[in-house]
Backbone as CSV, one residue per row, in Angstrom:
resi,resn,N_x,N_y,N_z,CA_x,CA_y,CA_z,C_x,C_y,C_z
1,GLN,29.558,10.154,20.456,28.476,10.122,21.332,27.730,8.750,21.235
2,VAL,27.330,8.259,22.413,26.715,6.914,22.440,25.269,6.982,21.828
3,GLN,24.978,6.006,21.002,23.583,5.888,20.383,22.931,4.917,21.305
4,LEU,21.608,5.211,21.620,20.830,4.423,22.477,19.508,3.970,21.723
5,GLN,19.131,2.733,21.831,17.961,2.199,21.135,17.136,1.368,22.129
6,GLU,15.950,1.861,22.495,15.072,1.120,23.457,14.219,0.128,22.711
7,SER,13.812,-0.961,23.365,12.877,-1.864,22.897,12.164,-2.552,24.105
8,GLY,11.057,-3.249,23.786,10.363,-3.964,24.833,9.013,-3.367,25.325
9,GLY,8.719,-2.222,24.848,7.509,-1.635,25.302,6.297,-2.304,24.689
10,GLY,5.076,-1.934,25.116,3.900,-2.574,24.598,2.775,-2.401,25.592
11,TYR,1.712,-3.187,25.369,0.537,-3.223,26.150,0.645,-4.400,27.218
12,VAL,0.248,-4.074,28.457,0.381,-5.123,29.459,-0.824,-4.863,30.435
13,GLN,-1.431,-5.984,30.958,-2.530,-5.823,31.834,-1.983,-5.418,33.158
14,SER,-2.798,-4.751,33.984,-2.502,-4.267,35.303,-2.081,-5.506,36.158
15,GLY,-1.009,-5.381,36.897,-0.439,-6.513,37.604,0.629,-7.342,36.906
16,GLY,0.759,-7.039,35.619,1.683,-7.822,34.858,3.107,-7.269,34.855
17,SER,3.948,-7.821,33.980,5.399,-7.454,33.963,5.769,-7.129,32.492
18,LEU,6.902,-6.397,32.474,7.443,-6.008,31.123,8.980,-5.720,31.369
19,ASN,9.743,-6.125,30.424,11.165,-5.796,30.451,11.526,-4.851,29.314
20,LEU,12.149,-3.829,29.645,12.596,-2.877,28.637,14.182,-3.073,28.476
21,SER,14.609,-2.906,27.208,15.997,-3.036,26.983,16.471,-1.766,26.269
22,CYS,17.753,-1.456,26.468,18.414,-0.254,25.925,19.643,-0.692,25.341
23,LEU,19.855,-0.801,24.042,21.142,-1.150,23.395,21.931,0.016,23.177
24,ALA,23.220,-0.034,23.690,24.125,1.095,23.646,25.138,0.770,22.529
25,SER,25.332,1.819,21.649,26.407,1.686,20.595,27.273,2.842,20.719
26,PRO,28.657,2.708,20.776,29.334,1.418,20.617,29.397,0.534,21.871
27,GLY,28.979,1.043,23.012,28.987,0.153,24.203,28.813,0.939,25.473
28,LEU,29.093,0.234,26.492,28.972,0.767,27.907,30.279,0.759,28.702
29,LEU,30.506,1.718,29.445,31.692,1.823,30.286,31.338,1.678,31.687
30,ASN,32.243,1.214,32.533,31.944,1.024,33.938,31.606,2.313,34.600
31,GLY,32.177,3.403,34.198,31.972,4.724,34.837,30.786,5.455,34.330
32,ASP,29.974,4.848,33.425,28.773,5.487,32.913,27.746,5.595,33.957
33,THR,26.867,6.569,33.781,25.628,6.698,34.544,24.484,6.337,33.569
34,ASN,23.715,5.294,33.955,22.601,4.898,33.183,21.304,5.162,33.947
35,ALA,20.343,5.604,33.223,18.983,5.812,33.791,17.886,5.477,32.876
36,TRP,16.713,5.320,33.543,15.490,5.228,32.777,14.562,6.318,33.292
37,TYR,14.004,7.055,32.293,13.010,8.124,32.564,11.654,7.672,31.924
38,ARG,10.661,8.291,32.399,9.315,8.024,31.709,8.543,9.390,31.671
39,GLN,7.655,9.475,30.775,6.866,10.610,30.592,5.396,10.175,30.453
40,ALA,4.572,10.384,31.414,3.164,10.005,31.310,2.446,11.099,30.528
41,PRO,1.219,10.815,29.987,0.508,11.743,29.265,0.159,13.084,30.074
42,GLY,0.493,14.171,29.548,0.210,15.446,30.229,1.169,15.758,31.422
43,LYS,2.167,14.929,31.613,3.042,15.150,32.697,4.581,15.357,32.262
44,GLU,5.409,15.902,33.102,6.749,16.072,32.862,7.479,14.746,32.890
45,ARG,8.627,14.677,32.147,9.446,13.600,32.180,10.013,13.400,33.635
46,GLU,10.107,12.202,34.101,10.717,11.968,35.453,11.600,10.766,35.366
47,MET,12.699,10.823,36.197,13.570,9.705,36.301,12.955,8.680,37.159
48,VAL,12.971,7.389,36.773,12.500,6.327,37.641,13.514,5.428,38.203
49,ALA,14.678,5.238,37.540,15.741,4.443,37.987,17.109,4.964,37.499
50,ILE,18.111,4.857,38.288,19.413,5.278,37.856,20.447,4.386,38.532
51,LYS,21.465,4.182,37.775,22.678,3.417,38.278,24.001,4.253,37.813
52,ARG,24.594,4.699,38.839,25.794,5.538,38.748,26.997,4.701,38.896
53,GLY,27.720,4.447,37.780,28.920,3.677,37.885,28.770,2.348,38.627
54,HIS,29.569,2.178,39.804,29.510,0.987,40.560,28.575,1.134,41.731
55,HIS,27.922,2.273,41.871,27.013,2.442,43.002,25.797,1.647,42.909
56,ASP,25.094,1.407,43.995,23.850,0.700,44.017,22.735,1.539,43.204
57,PRO,21.863,0.881,42.570,20.810,1.601,41.776,19.935,2.366,42.827
58,GLU,19.296,3.350,42.200,18.356,4.204,43.050,17.067,4.272,42.221
59,TYR,15.910,4.390,42.926,14.615,4.335,42.283,13.726,5.433,43.023
60,ILE,12.771,5.924,42.131,11.797,6.741,42.863,10.883,5.879,43.691
61,GLU,10.211,6.550,44.660,9.537,5.739,45.716,8.457,4.896,45.112
62,THR,7.735,5.368,44.026,6.589,4.672,43.559,6.989,3.403,42.816
63,VAL,8.231,3.196,42.460,8.584,1.916,41.791,9.517,1.115,42.569
64,LYS,9.848,1.511,43.739,10.816,0.648,44.636,10.186,-0.693,44.924
65,GLY,10.917,-1.744,44.804,10.457,-3.035,45.028,9.805,-3.661,43.809
66,ARG,9.486,-2.856,42.778,8.806,-3.293,41.565,9.647,-3.252,40.315
67,PHE,10.533,-2.301,40.237,11.388,-2.127,39.044,12.892,-2.392,39.485
68,THR,13.595,-2.984,38.471,14.977,-3.222,38.636,15.770,-2.732,37.454
69,ILE,16.823,-1.956,37.615,17.663,-1.567,36.554,18.924,-2.371,36.649
70,SER,19.409,-2.798,35.407,20.689,-3.578,35.457,21.409,-3.302,34.173
71,ARG,22.664,-3.649,34.217,23.532,-3.247,33.072,24.420,-4.444,32.684
72,ASP,24.504,-4.804,31.433,25.341,-5.906,30.987,26.314,-5.284,29.916
73,ARG,27.613,-5.164,30.339,28.573,-4.549,29.531,28.879,-5.355,28.295
74,VAL,28.882,-6.732,28.476,29.247,-7.639,27.378,28.088,-7.486,26.271
75,LYS,26.846,-7.430,26.677,25.758,-7.433,25.711,25.511,-5.931,25.346
76,LYS,26.102,-4.980,26.060,25.869,-3.501,25.725,24.463,-3.157,25.959
77,VAL,23.837,-3.714,26.971,22.425,-3.482,27.209,22.157,-2.958,28.614
78,VAL,21.257,-2.062,28.754,20.726,-1.658,30.065,19.293,-2.034,30.070
79,THR,18.911,-2.725,31.167,17.629,-3.326,31.229,16.733,-2.713,32.373
80,LEU,15.449,-2.569,32.122,14.592,-2.217,33.213,13.484,-3.312,33.326
81,GLN,13.602,-4.017,34.327,12.620,-5.016,34.630,11.453,-4.456,35.517
82,MET,10.234,-4.604,35.019,9.159,-3.947,35.674,8.028,-4.988,36.043
83,THR,7.666,-4.952,37.206,6.641,-5.977,37.722,5.518,-5.264,38.438
84,SER,4.440,-5.998,38.744,3.267,-5.384,39.363,2.882,-4.058,38.841
85,LEU,2.846,-3.958,37.529,2.532,-2.774,36.798,1.141,-2.320,37.108
86,ASN,0.938,-1.042,37.108,-0.389,-0.350,37.310,-0.536,0.723,36.287
87,SER,-1.698,1.318,36.279,-2.058,2.316,35.337,-1.077,3.571,35.401
88,GLU,-0.656,3.856,36.584,0.246,4.958,36.686,1.622,4.819,36.191
89,ASP,1.918,3.593,35.755,3.206,3.256,35.100,3.096,3.487,33.571
90,THR,1.894,3.864,33.058,1.776,4.120,31.715,2.576,5.352,31.199
91,GLY,3.269,5.226,30.093,4.014,6.430,29.607,5.031,5.987,28.521
92,VAL,5.795,6.963,28.099,6.904,6.712,27.242,8.122,6.601,28.064
93,TYR,8.821,5.536,27.896,10.073,5.304,28.656,11.321,5.574,27.865
94,TYR,12.202,6.323,28.452,13.479,6.736,27.719,14.671,6.251,28.419
95,CYS,15.605,5.810,27.641,16.861,5.417,28.151,17.898,6.557,28.120
96,ASN,18.687,6.696,29.137,19.574,7.876,29.277,20.876,7.451,29.687
97,LEU,21.917,7.980,29.167,23.293,7.685,29.570,24.152,8.956,29.616
98,ILE,24.955,9.036,30.686,26.022,9.983,30.771,27.338,9.267,30.760
99,SER,28.134,9.656,29.775,29.343,8.938,29.595,30.325,9.177,30.790
100,GLY,30.856,8.153,31.229,31.801,8.270,32.314,33.203,8.844,31.816
101,LEU,33.334,8.808,30.511,34.605,9.230,29.910,34.556,10.744,29.378
102,SER,33.467,11.047,28.695,33.266,12.394,28.141,32.269,13.247,28.813
103,GLN,31.471,12.654,29.687,30.320,13.408,30.370,29.240,13.852,29.448
104,LYS,29.299,13.331,28.237,28.261,13.724,27.319,26.999,12.841,27.582
105,GLU,25.855,13.469,27.367,24.535,12.814,27.658,23.897,12.338,26.288
106,SER,23.446,11.155,26.519,22.653,10.596,25.267,21.253,10.171,25.729
107,TRP,20.257,10.189,24.752,18.926,9.793,24.974,18.490,8.770,23.809
108,GLY,17.615,7.929,24.249,17.015,7.041,23.219,15.766,7.708,22.747
109,GLN,15.144,7.140,21.772,13.972,7.742,21.147,12.668,7.433,21.919
110,GLY,12.742,6.528,22.913,11.568,6.212,23.730,10.818,4.980,23.266
111,THR,10.224,4.328,24.213,9.388,3.198,23.988,8.087,3.329,24.785
112,GLN,6.988,3.011,24.201,5.677,3.223,24.812,5.238,2.065,25.730
113,VAL,4.773,2.317,26.911,4.273,1.337,27.817,2.885,1.717,28.213
114,ILE,1.936,0.821,27.968,0.544,1.146,28.220,0.029,-0.004,29.120
115,VAL,-0.371,0.325,30.343,-0.999,-0.641,31.258,-2.472,-0.418,31.279
116,PHE,-3.216,-1.516,30.950,-4.620,-1.472,30.913,-5.314,-2.267,32.082
117,PRO,-6.522,-1.917,32.457,-7.129,-2.647,33.607,-7.248,-4.166,33.383
């Protein structure tokens, strides 16, 4: 099973940017599905961005045009670039992977993002 480790969370002022990284061990496959989820305080976990294999990325409406998910197989990293952050983006962000080979699902431990005024 793939192990996932997120990094890059922290405090950021409203309107600012933050890049999250997810290191996959042993690595990434072209057929994998990679996604970023987040869980805001008192709310259920929701998917914010997903990239299925070679398909174009998909985003929830509230982050379209602000967030970008990308994948680097050489570096074994899935990245979530976040811009124009606002308070509703506050939450714990989780990296998710569904193996294109085994269909097994993996989760990272999460990284906290706090957007302050």
